[in-house]
C-alpha positions in Angstrom: -87.7 7.3 107.2 -86.3 5.6 110.1 -87.9 4.9 113.2 -86.6 3.3 116.7 -88.7 1.1 117.9 -86.6 -0.1 120.3 -86.3 0.7 124.2 -82.6 2.4 124.2 -81.1 5.2 121.7 -80.2 3.4 118.4 -77.5 4.6 115.5 -78.4 3.3 112.0 -76.2 2.5 109.1 -78.3 2.1 105.8 -76.5 0.5 102.9 -78.1 1.9 99.2 -77.1 0.5 96.1 -77.8 2.3 93.0 -78.0 0.0 90.2 -78.7 -0.5 86.3 -82.3 -1.4 84.8 -82.1 -3.8 83.0 -78.8 -5.6 84.1 -78.9 -4.8 87.9 -75.3 -4.1 87.9 -74.4 -2.2 91.0 -73.0 1.4 89.7 -72.4 2.8 93.4 -73.3 2.1 96.9 -73.3 5.0 99.5 -73.6 4.4 103.0 -76.1 6.7 105.2 -76.0 7.3 109.2 -78.5 8.3 111.0 -78.5 9.1 114.8 -78.6 8.5 117.3 -82.1 8.3 117.7 -83.9 8.1 121.1 -86.9 5.4 121.5 -90.0 6.0 119.7 -88.4 8.9 117.4 -88.1 9.0 113.6 -85.8 10.3 111.6 -85.7 11.5 107.4 -82.9 10.2 105.6 -81.4 10.9 102.2 -78.3 10.1 100.1 -76.6 12.4 97.0 -77.4 10.6 94.0 -75.1 8.5 92.1 -74.4 7.6 88.6 -74.9 10.9 87.4 -74.6 10.1 83.3 -76.5 6.9 83.4 -80.2 6.3 82.3 -82.3 4.1 84.0 -80.9 3.7 87.6 -82.7 2.6 90.5 -82.2 3.0 94.0 -82.7 0.1 96.5 -81.9 -0.2 100.3 -79.6 -3.3 100.6 -79.1 -3.1 104.3 -80.0 -1.6 107.7 -78.2 -2.0 110.5 -78.5 -1.0 113.9 -76.0 -0.1 116.7 
């Protein structure tokens, strides 16, 4: 979930990496755009899975930017 705590509307861009475990090799990166969100509103977000056929993948949020 992403929440806009600002006093103006914002759009969010969230970078998600799918990495191996062990090894921390990035198998795929997905960018999710959410918004615009008005002040004090929240939105759920999701991204399609990546790296099908690979065991032991972890999903981490690498970066979240707003504009």
